[in-house]
Structures are given as C-alpha cells and as structure tokens.
C-alpha atoms as one frame of an Amber mdcrd trajectory, in Angstrom:
protein
   0.000   0.000   0.000   1.184   3.477  -0.780   1.925   6.120   1.801  -0.138
   9.300   2.071   2.686  11.522   0.857   0.568  14.686   0.755  -0.123  14.423
   4.492   2.797  12.431   5.833   6.010  13.783   4.403   9.509  13.091   5.701
   9.024  15.521   8.604   5.799  13.895   9.780   7.397  10.477   9.509  10.729
  11.406  11.058  10.068   9.692  14.416   7.287   7.997  16.332   6.248  11.169
  18.147   5.922  13.058  14.867   3.765  10.441  13.198   1.630  10.237  16.364
   1.051  13.981  16.112   0.386  13.827  12.361  -2.238  11.087  12.730  -3.860
  13.111  15.536  -4.074  16.269  13.406  -5.388  14.527  10.299  -7.972  12.491
  12.220  -9.311  15.565  13.965  -9.477  17.481  10.682 -11.380  14.652   8.976
 -13.942  14.469  11.761 -14.641  18.210  11.719 -12.050  20.228  13.673 -11.842
  23.901  12.673  -9.883  25.489  15.531  -7.086  24.478  17.878  -5.804  26.792
  20.626  -2.244  25.995  21.662  -0.127  27.282  24.547   3.663  27.081  24.236
   5.728  24.330  25.839   8.249  21.640  25.014   6.484  18.371  25.907   3.531
  19.162  23.614   5.812  19.718  20.583   4.583  16.683  18.570   0.960  17.851
  18.832   1.681  21.538  18.313   3.957  20.943  15.341   1.459  18.680  13.561
  -1.515  20.996  14.069   0.455  24.111  13.135   1.523  22.469   9.850  -1.995
  21.334   8.933  -3.249  23.792   6.356  -6.941  23.066   7.028  -6.899  23.631
  10.793  -6.625  27.151  12.190  -4.132  26.800  15.022  -4.068  29.799  17.350
  -1.167  30.348  19.787  -2.057  31.722  23.231   0.565  32.424  25.896  -1.591
  32.220  29.051  -3.257  28.810  29.471  -6.217  30.191  31.407  -6.897  32.770
  28.716  -6.314  30.132  26.020  -8.913  27.827  27.530 -11.597  30.509  27.687
 -10.776  31.636  24.153 -11.344  28.016  23.095 -14.577  27.996  25.098 -15.791
  31.053  23.180 -14.956  29.432  19.839 -16.901  26.313  20.828 -19.885  28.402
  21.978 -19.904  30.173  18.627 -19.536  27.111  16.378 -21.252  24.417  18.428
 -18.302  22.113  17.651 -15.385  21.027  19.846 -12.342  23.274  19.945  -9.060
  21.492  20.632  -7.015  22.863  23.515  -3.346  21.904  23.890  -0.734  22.534
  26.565   2.552  21.153  27.832   2.979  19.105  31.001   2.868  20.341  34.594
   0.874  23.228  36.017   0.068  24.448  32.495  -2.730  21.863  32.497  -4.054
  23.122  35.845  -4.718  26.545  34.340  -7.363  25.020  32.063  -9.490  24.009
  35.054 -11.841  27.048  35.380 -12.811  26.917  31.693 -13.323  23.157  31.904
 -15.702  23.669  34.840 -17.637  26.299  32.884 -17.759  24.105  29.759 -19.075
  21.152  31.741 -21.752  23.161  33.524 -22.923  24.961  30.371 -22.608  21.935
  28.046 -19.969  23.340  25.695 -17.802  20.862  23.732 -14.053  21.074  24.448
 -11.411  18.494  23.537  -8.448  18.972  25.893  -5.113  17.399  24.915  -2.476
  17.655  27.644   1.088  16.533  27.020   2.825  14.579  29.779   6.081  12.894
  30.794   6.184   9.113  30.361   5.601   6.894  33.409   9.303   6.496  34.252
   9.667  10.271  34.769   6.723  10.650  37.125   6.974  10.893  40.909  10.764
  11.232  40.805  11.091  15.028  40.644  11.576  15.202  36.907  11.057  18.793
  35.814   7.618  20.130  35.028   5.893  16.905  36.061   2.759  16.581  38.155
   0.024  13.948  38.436  -2.179  14.692  35.420  -4.320  11.564  35.535  -7.915
  12.700  36.165  -6.548  16.140  37.018  -9.965  17.658  36.233 -11.860  15.322
  38.541 -15.345  14.444  37.355 -15.802  17.477  35.115 -14.871  15.734  31.839
 -17.551  13.565  30.257 -14.798  11.122  29.341 -11.053  11.026  30.031  -8.241
   8.716  29.088  -4.466   8.466  29.058  -3.160   7.358  25.681  -0.413   4.833
  25.059   3.084   6.004  24.248   3.546   6.857  20.554   4.298   3.966  18.241
   4.759   3.513  14.496   3.010   0.146  14.633  -0.015   0.252  12.324  -2.277
  -1.379  14.919  -1.332   1.311  17.442  -2.012   4.049  14.908  -5.457   2.585
  14.347  -5.962   2.614  18.113  -4.993   6.310  18.185  -7.328   7.139  15.298
 -10.348   5.419  16.821  -9.710   6.841  20.286  -9.763  10.346  18.803 -12.954
   9.608  16.859 -14.611   8.370  20.042 -13.352  11.390  22.001 -14.847  13.786
  19.450 -18.169  11.971  19.527 -18.264  12.020  23.315 -17.634  15.803  23.253
 -20.901  16.213  21.366 -23.284  13.385  22.191 -25.496  12.600  23.917 -24.764
  15.773  25.897 -22.017  18.222  24.929 -19.100  18.674  27.305 -15.394  18.195
  27.951 -13.184  15.254  26.986  -9.621  15.064  28.329  -6.887  13.025  26.641
  -3.461  12.846  28.311  -0.604  12.291  25.817   2.692  10.974  27.252   5.773
  11.564  25.075   9.370  10.420  25.339  12.123  12.372  23.642  12.946  13.283
  20.899  10.000  15.656  20.919  10.821  17.615  17.761  10.778  16.265  14.213
  14.220  15.136  13.126  16.333  16.375  10.264  17.546  13.968   7.581  20.938
  13.877   9.302  19.353  12.993  12.650  17.229  10.302  11.058  20.239   8.561
   9.545  21.736   7.964  13.008  18.574   7.490  15.055  17.235   3.951  15.259
  13.796   5.323  16.174  13.442   7.013  12.788  10.393   5.567  11.025  10.638
   7.293   7.633  11.534   4.140   5.802   9.747   1.714   8.104   6.077   2.722
   7.998   3.616   3.118   5.179   0.238   4.670   5.989  -2.426   2.929   3.884
  -4.099   5.293   1.418  -7.508   4.377   2.863  -6.424   4.883   6.497  -8.751
   7.875   7.047 -11.514   6.967   4.576 -14.010   5.850   7.212 -13.897   9.175
   9.082 -16.724  11.610   8.375 -17.535  14.954  10.002 -19.458  14.279  13.189
 -22.075  16.824  14.278 -24.291  17.130  17.360 -27.290  14.812  17.330 -30.219
  15.885  19.492 -31.383  12.804  21.364 -35.011  13.280  22.352 -36.273  10.849
  24.999 -39.480   9.063  24.096 -42.399  10.507  26.042 -43.033   7.159  27.720
 -39.827   7.713  29.678 -41.009  11.023  31.135 -41.614  10.563  34.831 -45.156
  11.889  34.923 -48.020  10.590  32.833 -47.847  12.484  29.547 -51.605  12.751
  28.996 -52.028  14.093  32.539 -49.401  16.751  31.862 -51.150  17.921  28.697
 -54.552  17.880  30.414 -53.287  19.928  33.360 -51.723  22.518  31.077 -54.716
  22.768  28.739 -57.156  23.331  31.625 -55.092  25.948  33.469 -55.589  29.648
  32.738 -53.302  31.139  35.394 -50.027  29.668  34.231 -46.526  31.048  33.722
 -43.781  30.153  31.261 -40.341  31.064  32.608 -37.400  31.076  30.197 -33.989
  31.366  31.817 -30.528  31.659  30.257 -30.551  29.747  26.981 -28.106  29.878
  24.094 -29.338  27.262  21.592 -27.475  27.030  18.306 -30.773  27.226  16.390
 -32.230  30.267  18.122 -35.039  30.759  15.587 -36.508  27.289  16.167 -36.203
  27.727  19.924 -37.938  31.125  19.835 -40.722  29.861  17.566 -41.413  26.965
  19.942 -41.686  29.314  22.945 -44.075  31.513  20.972 -46.193  28.482  20.066
 -46.315  27.338  23.686 -47.438  30.800  24.808 -50.071  31.022  22.076 -51.537
  27.570  22.785 -51.673  28.010  26.566 -52.460  31.730  26.674 -49.808  32.088
  29.360 -47.327  34.970  29.675 -43.618  34.301  29.094 -41.219  35.709  31.695
 -37.967  35.877  29.734 -34.522  36.465  31.187 -32.557  39.168  29.381 -30.060
  36.562  28.167 -32.671  33.967  27.223 -32.719  35.153  23.549 -36.504  35.670
  23.729 -36.420  39.435  24.276 -34.696  39.787  20.897 -37.336  37.801  18.992
 -40.677  39.551  19.442 -43.341  39.415  16.734 -46.797  40.845  16.077 -48.432
  38.290  18.366 -45.677  37.787  20.909 -43.947  40.003  23.420 -42.372  38.448
  26.532 -42.583  39.944  30.011 -39.282  41.773  30.481 -39.826  43.678  33.735
 -40.861  40.895  36.127 -37.988  42.043  38.367 -39.682  45.423  38.873 -43.247
  44.061  38.915 -42.447  41.666  41.756 -41.022  44.382  43.982 -44.621  45.338
  44.848 -45.982  42.931  47.480 -49.658  43.516  46.692 -49.137  43.113  42.967
 -47.135  39.913  43.168 -49.785  38.276  45.366 -52.397  38.911  42.663 -50.163
  37.401  39.970 -49.560  34.006  41.587 -49.912  31.208  39.002 -51.497  27.769
  39.342 -48.885  26.055  37.144 -45.354  27.001  36.064 -43.385  25.708  33.083
 -39.665  26.372  33.479 -37.431  26.123  30.409 -33.729  25.917  31.170 -32.145
  27.321  34.354 -33.984  29.934  36.400 -33.372  33.624  35.628 -30.868  35.470
  37.813 -33.355  37.701  39.653 -33.532  37.063  43.401 -36.924  38.769  43.518
 -38.280  36.230  41.048 -36.627  33.278  42.779 -37.854  34.305  46.234 -41.380
  34.728  44.884 -41.344  31.341  43.137 -40.114  29.689  46.307 -43.280  30.774
  48.137 -45.663  29.458  45.471 -47.689  26.341  46.131 -48.164  24.989  42.620
 -46.648  22.328  40.357 -43.575  23.305  38.326 -42.804  21.437  35.111 -39.125
  21.737  34.140 -38.271  21.112  30.502 -34.677  19.949  30.263 -33.064  17.528
  27.812 -29.633  17.637  29.493 -30.599  15.604  32.583 -29.430  18.436  34.879
 -31.099  19.260  38.166 -32.444  22.750  37.462 -34.386  23.197  40.689 -32.290
  25.136  43.232 -35.514  26.113  45.053 -36.512  22.488  45.712 -40.126  23.041
  44.743 -42.911  20.667  43.824 -41.171  20.019  40.516 -41.807  17.487  37.787
 -38.886  16.951  35.403 -39.858  16.523  31.780 -36.700  15.244  30.088 -37.593
  16.678  26.714 -36.725  19.725  24.631 -39.119  22.578  23.909 -39.546  21.726
  20.221 -40.758  18.205  21.006 -42.884  19.435  23.885 -44.986  21.806  21.769
 -45.622  19.216  19.037 -48.512  17.756  21.023 -50.005  21.218  21.479 -49.902
  22.142  17.810 -53.482  21.005  17.116 -55.055  23.017  19.922 -56.454  26.497
  19.347 -54.667  29.618  20.478 -55.860  31.105  23.759 -55.939  34.484  25.424
 -56.838  35.179  29.039 -57.012  37.944  31.605 -54.022  36.621  33.532 -51.717
  37.171  30.569 -53.230  40.621  29.972 -52.539  41.648  33.595 -48.883  40.752
  33.242 -48.585  42.431  29.853 -50.192  45.695  31.031 -47.882  45.918  34.041
 -44.888  45.158  31.861 -45.862  47.907  29.429 -46.252  50.374  32.298 -42.717
  49.735  33.576 -41.335  49.806  30.046 -42.871  53.263  29.509 -41.560  54.503
  32.861 -38.021  53.387  32.033 -38.267  54.966  28.596 -39.451  58.269  30.048
 -36.617  58.165  32.563 -33.848  57.422  30.080 -34.840  58.636  26.634 -34.336
  62.373  27.085 -31.485  62.236  29.603 -27.941  62.278  28.188 -26.197  61.374
  31.440 -24.455  58.027  31.904 -25.393  55.201  34.245 -24.868  51.467  33.961
 -28.627  50.870  33.946 -29.030  53.260  31.041 -26.186  51.585  29.183 -28.032
  48.250  29.350 -31.223  49.931  28.117 -29.359  51.724  25.316 -27.739  48.508
  24.113 -31.178  46.928  23.779 -32.333  49.851  21.641 -29.286  50.477  19.445
 -27.273  47.292  19.004 -27.262  46.376  15.297 -29.577  43.600  14.162 -28.093
  40.094  14.223 -25.066  41.220  16.212 -23.523  39.194  19.063 -23.330  40.365
  22.681 -21.335  38.649  25.411 -22.619  39.681  28.851 -20.217  39.428  31.775
 -21.324  38.032  35.120 -21.931  40.179  38.200 -23.718  43.531  37.636 -23.689
  43.402  33.823 -25.986  40.391  33.604 -28.293  41.821  36.289 -28.636  45.152
  34.496 -29.476  43.318  31.284 -32.132  41.321  33.123 -33.772  44.423  34.592
 -33.426  46.950  31.772 -33.141  45.124  28.447 -36.140  46.071  26.282 -37.804
  43.608  23.921 -37.396  43.992  20.152 -36.989  42.000  16.951 -33.241  42.702
  16.769 -32.241  38.987  16.758 -29.162  39.900  18.820 -27.457  36.649  19.882
 -26.728  36.625  23.610 -23.688  34.818  25.010 -22.534  34.435  28.611 -20.693
  32.189  31.072 -23.497  31.292  33.458 -22.572  27.675  34.090 -20.469  28.479
  37.139 -21.388  32.211  37.032 -17.790  33.349  37.564 -15.977  36.320  36.070
 -13.097  34.083  34.927 -12.133  34.412  31.284 -14.656  37.123  30.398 -12.503
  38.872  27.780 -11.043  35.680  26.328 -14.455  34.021  25.929 -15.823  37.114
  24.185 -12.820  37.138  21.838 -13.390  33.472  21.038 -17.040  34.177  20.217
 -16.032  37.096  17.979 -13.156  35.278  16.246 -14.138  34.529  12.649 -17.696
  35.657  13.431 -19.281  37.528  10.533 -21.577  39.565  12.769 -20.658  42.652
  14.757 -19.565  41.553  18.224 -19.791  43.327  21.577 -18.802  42.683  25.190
 -20.557  44.330  28.152 -18.353  44.065  31.236 -17.411  45.708  34.495 -13.887
  46.815  35.341 -12.996  43.906  37.654 -14.205  41.242  35.221 -12.089  42.777
  32.468  -8.982  43.153  34.639  -9.336  39.588  35.922  -8.696  38.389  32.364
  -6.496  41.173  31.044  -4.048  38.620  29.578  -6.733  37.925  27.003  -5.468
  41.012  25.158  -2.285  39.060  24.400  -4.338  36.988  21.933  -5.257  39.976
  19.768  -2.331  39.567  17.355  -4.018  36.382  16.074  -7.586  37.636  16.479
  -9.707  37.721  13.310 -12.911  39.640  13.685 -14.259  42.695  15.478 -15.038
  43.197  19.141 -16.278  46.372  20.825 -15.821  46.283  24.601 -18.355  48.378
  26.525 -16.557  48.826  29.851 -18.563  49.985  32.856 -15.907  51.401  35.163
 -17.184  51.993  38.682 -13.800  51.178  40.215 -14.592  47.959  42.022 -17.024
  45.141  42.564 -20.077  47.256  43.283 -22.396  44.276  43.263 -21.204  43.610
  46.820 -22.826  46.878  47.892 -26.125  44.980  47.855 -24.847  42.789  50.724
 -24.933  43.527  54.450 -21.141  43.559  54.598 -21.246  46.902  52.764 -22.174
  48.492  56.104 -18.598  47.849  57.322 -17.055  50.535  55.131 -13.327  50.109
  55.695 -13.278  46.320  55.449 -15.804  46.335  52.624 -13.923  48.696  50.321
 -10.557  46.992  50.713 -11.553  43.330  50.681 -14.851  43.175  48.774 -15.141
  46.134  46.387 -11.346  45.904  45.774 -10.952  49.061  43.632  -7.912  48.837
  41.347  -7.531  52.505  40.324  -6.383  51.579  36.825  -6.059  53.992  33.909
  -7.783  52.128  31.103  -6.419  54.638  28.620  -2.892  53.576  29.570  -3.940
  49.928  29.483  -5.279  50.411  25.959  -1.991  52.035  24.966  -0.026  49.028
  26.258  -1.998  46.685  23.989  -2.345  49.213  21.138  -6.151  49.189  21.314
  -8.512  51.721  19.819  -9.865  53.561  22.865 -12.329  56.265  23.800 -13.988
  57.472  26.980 -17.614  58.535  26.675 -19.079  61.705  28.097 -22.768  61.074
  27.373 -25.190  58.432  26.158 -25.475  59.955  22.671 -21.844  59.042  22.029
 -22.619  55.425  22.908 -25.538  55.349  20.479 -23.262  56.628  17.714 -20.608
  54.015  18.456 -23.108  51.169  18.387 -24.305  52.011  14.889 -20.817  52.827
  13.590 -19.405  50.514  10.936 -17.438  47.679  12.532 -13.729  47.535  11.836
 -11.479  44.562  12.423  -9.740  44.331  15.765 -10.663  45.347  19.295 -11.844
  48.715  20.558 -12.296  49.643  24.205 -15.103  52.033  25.149 -14.883  53.228
  28.757 -17.920  54.531  30.623 -17.410  55.807  34.165 -20.476  55.159  36.337
 -21.420  55.312  39.984 -23.410  52.810  42.006 -26.276  50.833  40.554 -29.544
  52.648  41.292 -31.710  49.545  41.594 -29.811  46.628  43.174 -30.938  43.253
  41.892
C-alpha cells in the first residue's frame, strides 16, 4: 500500500512522536475540527507541530493557558463544535481548570489534549511533572491516558479510533469536555535527515500509511437525542390535560443559548399562544430579541415583583420552566413561596431546581414538547393581559426616565444597548452587575441579537477571552458588556489579539470595584468592605489600551454610545470606557 505523501512527508514520519502527532491532526481534521488553541511548551511539541503544519486547521497560539482555555470555550460556543485545547505538562494543564468547569456546567464541547512525561519520569522530581491523571476530577464527560507513541499500524489505528470516540463524546449525547493525556518520550521535535540517519527510532523508511487509512472518518455533528415521552416521569396525557385546563399559568425562560435560536424562539411563541400564558424571559434567554406581532415576553418581572400587593395577585397555578432559572432574586424568592406544580423542561438531565419546589422533570426539549399542542387552538386570558399591562407600564416609565437624559449610568447603558445594538449582532454579557442590568433593563425587540454568557459556574473568569473566542471569525458585529474587575481579571486575554480575526467592541462599565457587593450587608462595614470586597484597582484604562495598542475612547454622554453602536465595525478590538457610579436599583 502506498503512503499518504501529501499528508505524511519526511518531517511527519521522522520519528514515532511526529507520526503520532500527524495522525492526531489529520484524524481531527477529517472528523470536523476547525480550531485548535495551543499554549507554548516543550512536551507538547509533537501535537503543536502537527496541528500548526496542517493547512486546514486554524491553530491559534495563546501564551496564558487560562486565557487560552476561555478563548477556546468562546470558539466552541460560537460554532457548536469542539475546539481542541493543547498545553505542555505540569501546572500548564491546571490553568485550564476554570474553563473546563464552565464548559461542563454549560454543556460546551471542548477536547483537551495535555502533554505529559512518560511513566518512568513521574513521581521522581523530573522537571515540570505533576500527576495529570484525572486532574480535572469528574468534570470531563470522558477522560483517558493514551499509550506512548508507536509507528506500529495497529497502534495508529488505536490512536485514530480513540480520537474519533473522544470527538463523539464531546458532542453526544450531551455536549461537554473530553480530556486526553498524551505521554511523550524524547525526541520531541521532528528530526532532520541527518538525525534520522543515526537514530534507530526514525520511522521514515519503516512505515507506510495505507491510502484508505482515514476513509471511514466523516464529520461528526451534534445529534439531538429526544427521549421518548413514555420515559417522562409523569403521565404524559395528565401533563397535557393539566396545562390545557389551566388559565393562570406562567412560562419562565432562563438563560438559553441554543445554536438554532429561531426554532427555539418559535417553539416558545407556540407554547405561549396555545396556553395563553405569559412568558417571563430572562434578558439573556434570547426571547427578548425575537418579538413578533403576536408575541412580546414579560421583560420587567424584576420590577413588577417588587410590589408585594401586585405579586400576590399574579400568583400562578402552574409554572413551566425552560432551562435554568433567571438570575433575579426577587423572582426566585417569589417562586419559592408558590404552592403549585412546576414542570421543568430539560433535555440535558441536569437538576435545574435550586428552590426544591414541587417540581416534575420533563426530560424533553421545547420543540418536542410543543408538538402535542400544535393542534389546539390559540388562547388568550385575563391573567396574561394583567402581566402584559404591568410590563408595558414599567417599560414606559423606564423609557421616560432614560430617553431624554444624556447622562451616563450602567442601567441606562443596558437599556441603550437593547435599543441600538445592530440587528443580528452578538453580545457577550459578563457576570456580576452586567448580567443583572441586562435582566432588569433590556427592552424587547426584533433585533435577533445573539446573547452569550458564562453562566454555568457564574464566575468572572475568562470574560474577555471568551468574548474574543465568540467574535473570532464571526461575521456579525460583536460586543462585550463588562465591568472593570471582570475585564482586569482576564487582562491577559489582550495578548491573543495579534491572532484575532474579527471585530469586538468592549463596553466597559468602570465603577472602580465590585459594586455588586454593595447589595450585601457587609457593605455596612465601610473600611473592610472597600478593601476586601469592592477591591478598587484605580487603573487607567487609557494607559492599558496604549499598552496593547487598542482603539480607545472614553464617553461623556449616552449619545456618544448610540453613535458608536451604529458605527461601521472595523477589524480588531476597541475599548469604550464609561465611568459610572453605584447601581440605582440593586438586583
């Protein structure tokens, strides 16, 4: 059989490590890999070299492993496909951990390849060696240490099929993280012709890769596995009967970032139309950006539920919860006091009930759920009208407060983004105050803005890097809304800009510290609070922008923000600073 000369040249075949890396790169390409994010290091040379040489895989170098992992997370969120993440041995691998936790908890596919010393160099104080076996605990869906590289054809088949299985496990039945640990002995680099002539481990003349070696590999995409209704815990006909006979019901849509947003939004609209129930939609649920003539979700439930008398009148008899609960504590505290059944739609088998209510899990997605309602007539009822009228009242009050006032506040920034972000653009919303301001002040429209976020673990880790990964290669205009601490926590993400392809506008709310903590009782202890909780950093973001050669401007009024949002996007990163005081309405 003839060798695959176009893929495996003399460099790829120069030693067992090199061919191991070449088979890895080609297998991953054949199964669908678009992006690999690689941090520098010696032990990972066979993997890095092979991926960097592969002309059909975009291999992106990233100095800081933590930033690299969140950049990869952003790429995977954007594409819906696994991004490969590579590092050398030792503590480099440990820096991937926060992103791996987030990927697991938000069901994002990541394929993590860590290089390692061989067994004989472990636990004997060899340099840059730690215990990497199951280093990420139970967060990976699947994890495995590979055999040492070999030029034996049977071993190469083993490598190929292990990688195919790893890719499939990243995606199905539930997306998540797979970790493969690659031990390598030296020589780590490809060998020159002179080296090969004197090295008995050279395989150039010893191995022929069959021409059909990769023929069985096809691109592997996510497959939505929908459980048959007979496996749903409750009786299906009873569920449909209960829903169809209930007028005072609520549909609550929490953070959701489906890859097919249009189908998701249409299904929510159908459910609302068939039940006649109002939809309480989190600001990052996608639903507030997909209104239509017959559908407008309730956006201001946070403000409605602040009134004790009002919220008592609005108590439902049944709740359908789709995805995790919204962020609002007012909503959560109210739901906790309700005495009614709660149906949770969730096809990921997660426990989405932090309130421990009278919940019934329906392990099914929204599209399948509404199929059985499609034949029923649309409904309208007074309960939905009550919610909608109150929502309109608060929407008008916010508009009157903000529309003719040019001053800057972080609440007004959130409102302005909802009004002026370009259609079909992408917005990454940082955790902490940013996501809460979006929940309270984002106005509904038909903008089809795609919302992204890291709300699996709800941390501020990797905010900038994730947003850059989402914007990389993205054809839409991309934005990041963040506070100062979240941005500074990931400031090394700016190191990735030299390889960044796309556009990203950072809307930076600078209130010099973690002002979300001012909503806690500890804020009453001023001296301790400011130093250890708010932790102001007193950074000049203009100077920071100069260090990284970023386009920068500091806004004086809200009109300038409106102009920036509609301005033509240019490639690269621009930093827009907005100095604000405390949040007016803590949430």
